[in-house]
DRENKE-215167 format. One record per residue: residue in one letter; x, y, z of N, C-alpha, C in turn. Coordinates in pm, whole numbers, plus 50000, padded with zeros to 5 digits. Example, Ala and Ser with C-alpha at 12.3 -4.5 7.8 and 13.67 -1.06 7.14 Angstrom:
A513194943150780512304955050780513204967050780S512854977550708513674989450714512905000350787
//
This chain:
L498187229721452499067240421498499297239221648P500337245521700500607244621844499447249721927N499227243122042498247248422137498907251822271F500247252722271500997258822381502397262022331L503067271222402504427275322365505357274822485I506587270522463507697273522553508387285522489A508147297422543508497309822472509777316522522G510507310322611511747316322660511967313222806A513057318522860514067326822796515227318222746T515917323322643517067316322587518137313822694R518757302022689519817297822784519267296622926S518037291922938517417290623070516757277123092G517197267023018516667253623038515527249722947T515257257822843514137254822755514387242022673T515627239422637515917227322560515697214822645S516147215322769515897204022859514407201822878L513657212522901512217211222920511567205222795Y511997209422680511487204022553511667188922546Y512867184122577513137169722569512417162022679Y512257167922796511537161122903510047159922869L509457170822817508037170622783507747161322666K508707159822575508517150922460508307136322501Q508717133122623508547119322670507087116022703H506267126322719504877124222757504067119522637P503277108922650502527103722535501457113222482E501067123222562500037132522517500597146122473I501937146922462502577159522423503497157022304D503377165422203504237164322085504777177822044F505937177421978506557189021914507017184721775P507227194221686507897190621562509357187421591D510017180721499511427177321518512297189821529L511907200421459512627213121470512197219821599K513097219621699512727224821831512317239421825E513057247421750512817261721749512497266821608P511247266221568510887271821437511107287021430R510917293821543511177308121557510357316721461F509267311121412508477318421312507977331821365F507437331921486506797344021537507797354621583S509077350921596510087360821634510937365121515S510677359421398511497362321280510837372421188C509617376521223508837385121133509547398221099N510177404321200510777417521178512307417421186L512907405621173514367404921174514957410921047N516087417621062516807422820947517777412020902L517397404620798518167393220751518997396920627P520187390720610520787380920701521377387620825Q521397380220937522017385221058523547384821040Q524217393821110525607396921073526677391621169G526297384721275527307379621368528037367521311P529257364821359529987352921314529147340221335G528947332721228528167320421237526667322321242D526197334821233524737337121240524007330921121Y524717328521012524057322120898523537308320935T524167301721034523687288521076522367289621153V522097301421209520807304221272519777307321163D520157316221071519237320620966518717309120882E519597299320854519197288620763518137279320822K517917280220953516917271821018515637279321053L515587292221023514397300121054513237296320962I512047295521019510837293520940510217307420920L510217312020796509827325820767508447327020702N507857315720666506587315720595505557307720674F504357313120690503347306320771502947292820711E502957291720581502657278820518503707268420555D504967272520558506037263420600505887259820747Y505457269620828505247267120970504137256720990K503027258420920501927248920931502337234920886R503227234520788503687221620735504447213520841L505117220420933505827213421041504877204921126Y503617209021131502637202821221501627193821149E501827191821018500857184320939500577170320993N501627163621040501477149621082501467147921234I501217158921304501167158421451499727160121496N499257150621576497887151421627497887145721768N497877154521867497917150122005497167160122092K496977156522219496247165422310496957178822323R498277178222340499077190422349500177190222243V500247201122168501247202622063501967215922086G503297215422090504037227222130505017232622027D505457244622055506537251421983507457256522092A508737252722085509687256422192510737266222140S510277277822094511177288122041511447298522150S512637297622208512927306022326513137320722291E513207324122162513377338122121512097346322135Y510957339822149509687347022150509607357022265L510177353722378510097362822493510837375822465Y512067374822417512877386722390512257395122279H511787388722174511207395822061509697397722080H509287400622202507867400922236507077411122156L507687422422119506937432722048506397427621914S507157418921848506677413121722506007399621743S506507391721839505997378021853504597377521915V504347385622017503057384822088501867387221996P501857398221920500687400121831500557389421724E501697384121675501637373521574501097360521633I501527357421755501027345221822499527346321846K499097357921896497657359921921496847358621793D497377364221685496667364121557496577350121497K497687342721503497747329721434497317318021523L497567318821654497307307421742496247310121847G495957322721872494967326121973495547327222112N494677326722211495067328922351495497315622415I496647310522372497087297322413497977298022538P498137286922612499027286722729500487289322690I501157296822776502557300722754503387296022873I504527289822846505477285822950506747294122934L507197300223044508397308523044509327303823156I510617302523125511617299223226512557311123239L512737316023361513587327623386514787323623471R515947328023430517197324523497517857337023552N518607335523660519417346523711520027353923591P519727366823575520127373823452521637374023427I522427374623535523877374423518524327360823465E523807350223525524197336623483523667333523343R522487338823310521957336723176522837343323071A523247355723098524107363023005525447355822986Y525997350923097527297344023091527157330623019S526027323923036525787311422967525687313722816A525007324522775524907327822633526297330522574Y527097337822650528477340422607529247327322588N529167318422686529897305822678529347296522570N528067297922540527487290422430528157294222297L528407307022279529057311622157530557308522157V531167308422275532557304122287532687289522248R531767281222301531757266922272531647264322122D530857272622054530617270621911531667277221823G532717282821886533797288921809533437302121745R532417308821798531937321321738532367333721815E532477332621947532857344022031534347343222063T535077354122034536527354422057536937364522163L536017373222205536337383222307536217377322447T536827383822545536577380422684535157384922718F534617380022830533227383322863533037398322884D533937404722957533767419022979533897426922849Q534797422522759534907429022629533627427022547A533067414922556531847411822480530667420122528V530557421922660529477430222715529647444722667S530877449422664531137463022616530807464522468A530967453622393530717453922248529247451622214E528427448722315527047444322289526227454422211K526247466922248525407476822181525757477822033G527057477822003527467478521863527027466321785R527067454921849526647442621783525137442821757I524367447821853522917449021833522637458421715D523327469921714523137479621606523507473721470N524447464321470524917458321345524187445221312H523067442921379522157431921346522767418121371F523447416621486523857403321530522637396121586D522637382821576521567374621633521417377321783M520227375021835519937378421974520787370822075M521427359722037522307352822130523457361722175W523827371322090524907380722123524437392022213H523137393322236522587404322316522597400122463Y523777398822519523927392222649523097398622759T523247411522782522517417922893521087421322852A520867424822726519527428822683518527417422698V518927405322661518017393822672517737390322818S518637394222907518497391023050517617400923126K517067410823058516127420023120514727415523082Y513997410423181512747403223153511477411323176F511537422023255510327428223305509337432123194E509787439723096508867444622993508257433222913S509067423422878508547412422796507577403622876I507877401223004506957393523088505647401123107Q505747414023130504557422323145503667421423021H504297421522905503547420722778502827407322765F503527396322794502907383222785501767381622886L501977386423007500937385323109499697393523073K499907404623006498787413022965497967406522854E498637399322763497977394322642497507379822650F498057372122745497687357922753497137354622893E496057347022895495397343923022496157333623103S496787323923036497467312923105498967313523079V499707318523177501157319523165501797312623285K502607302623258503317295223363504757300123368I505157306023481506517310923498507297301423587I508417296723534509297287523607510607294823634I511117293423754512437298923787513467288023764F514427290623678515417280723634516097273723751E516507281423851517247275623964516387265524041E515067268024049514167258524113513947246324024F513877248623895513717237723798514867227823808I516087232923816517277224223823517277216023952L516857222224061516867215424191515687205724207H514557208824147513337201024168512677197824034K513347189923954512857187123818511517179823819E511407169723904510187161523902508967169723940S509047177224049507887185124092507577196323992T508637202123931508407212423830507677206623710L508107194823665507467188523551506017184723582N505767180123703504387177023742503507189523739D504087200923781503357213623773503047217123627V504017214923539503827218023398502777208723338F502827195723372501817186323323500417190623367S500297194823492499017199523543498567212023468F499497221123444499207233423371498687230423231L499247219923169498847216223033497647206723030G497197202323147496017193723153496277179423112V497497174423137497817160423108498227153523238D498137140323239498467132823360499977132823386P500387133223513501827132323544502377118623507I503617118323463504297105723432505697106123492S506347094623498507747093923539508607097923419T509477107823438510257113423328511747111823354D512497107923252513947106923262514547120823247T515087126123357515697139423354517207138723380S517797127223350519217125223381520137133323291V519667136423170520497143923076520157158823085V521197167123096521027181623089521397185822947Y520477192322879520667195422737521217209422715S522047210522611522587223422565523387230622673K524237223422743525117229622842526177237822770S526447249622824527527257722767528837253822832G529927257422770531247254122822532317258322725K533537254322753534657258222667535247246022598P535487246722466536117235622396537487232522458K537827219722468539067215922534540297218422447S540087221522319541207224822231540717233422116K541637240122049541267248121933540777239221819L541327226921812540887217621709539417213921728V539037211121854537627208021883536747219921847A537197231921883536417243921852536207245421701Y537227241921624537107243321479536247232221419V536517219821460535837208421399534347208221432L533997212421553532597212021595531967225921602G532677236021553532197249721561531157253121457R530597265121470529547269721377529977282221302N531287284821301531777296721233532617293021111N532477280421067533147276120946532317265020883S532437263520752531577254120680531847239620717I533127236220745533467222420781532847218720915G533057227321014532507224621147530997224021144N530367233021070528907233121063528377220520996Y529077215820893528667203420825528767191520920I529897190520991530097179421085529047179821196R528797191721247527807193521354526427188821308N525997193321191524677189521139524597174521112F525707168721062525747154321035525557146421164L526267150521270526167143521398524747144121454F524097155721441522737157121493521737148721414K522037146121287521157137721207521337122821239V522577118921269522897104721286522647099821428F522967108121527522897103821666521777111021741K521247104421842520247110621928520887121622010R520087131922038520607143622109521137139922247G520447130922317520897126922451522277120722448F522547112422349523867106222334524937116822310L524647126422224525617137022194525897145622317E524857148122398525057156022520525987148522617K525807135322627526667127622716528107127222665M528287126722534529617126222475530327139722483S529557150522494530157163922490531127166322603R530977159022714531877161222828533317157722795F533527149622692534877146022651535527157122567F534717166222517535237176522426535087190722480V534167192322576533887205722629533987205422781S534747214822836534887215722982533847225323038D533577224123168532627233323232533157247523224K532247256923212532667270923205533207275423340D534127284923337534667290723460533597299223528S533697300423659532777309123731533157323623709L532167332323707532437346623696533007351923827P534037360223822534537366423945533457375024010M533437375324141532407382724213532407397524176E533587403124150533657417224114532887420023984M533007410523890532287412023763530787410423786K530397401123874528987399223905528387412023966K529127418124058528637430324122528477441624021Q529417442323929529357452523825528137450423735L527887437923698526747434823612525417436523686Y525417433623815524167434423891523567448523886K524417458623880523927472323869523067474023743E523417466523639522677466923513521277461023527F521147451223617519897443623627519057446823750E519597454123845518937455623975517507460823964T517287471523889515947477223877514997467623809D515477460923704514647451323631514207439823722I515137435023805514807424023898513747428523998E513927440424053512967445524151511577446924089N511507452323969510227454023901509587440423869L510407431123825509907417823790509367410623914E510087411824024509687405324148508287409824191S508027422824177506707428224212505647423424114L506017422623987505077418723883504597404423897I505537395123919505167380923919504957375324060N505247383624162505057379624301505807366724335I507057365924289507947354724320509217360424383N509657354424491510857359024560512087356224474L512787366824436513977365524353515237369524428S515217367624559516337371924642517647364824606N517547352524555518777345324519519437350824392W518757360024324519377366824209520107379624252K519897383624375520417396624419521797395324483I522557406124472523907406424531523967418024630
//
């Protein structure tokens, strides 16, 4: 079973960290990056957002199935990189403690405004989100009430204080990484993580950025590679089975453009939503978060 977790936050570099750590000879993960077992315990299934069935079909809902993922893995460090655990902390924390014990936890936190916008663009890229960002934020509460997957919970997932407080209270070893520092200083961040996990530092290929959000360059691309229709979902799953993830990430630039920047007026409006949470978090983790402030 896992003896460490990358537990969140979603859209904050957890996929890149997963692929970078997999290069280490003393670190292993199952092929399924996000089993999501510990965050799926209390989900109201099926989830109701467009394309959410593609999320549901990959959930590991049974502990025997979860253990089966790890049957053939035997290494110094074995991980689970389910970024939903942080947001679903009320159900995930007690389940993790019960099934895995007091294991090391890695958390990556991103500017909450940029994280929310990245989640939005992730769903746009997959052909699932059709509203503008401000419309989507306004629709968020209704979507939560109607049991949409947590990827649609744009602002709610970006409020970290309570969930971080819970993890810090229940686990002795918690490594908090700030996404913006991770992007700027990948090598030193990875060396810190290797030290945290008790393995020797190695030279790691960090040239590929994984799971970048963006906008499809055409409606045809959105349909063919989307997750809101059976054809697109079939093609997407086929490509992931045939080609290595790094190759697909490099090819994606031909089909997906970089997301537009948020207007400053929208950022200021959203910052009011996060200001108190950022202040509380800054005091809790004793890390300067001034670059998140407006």
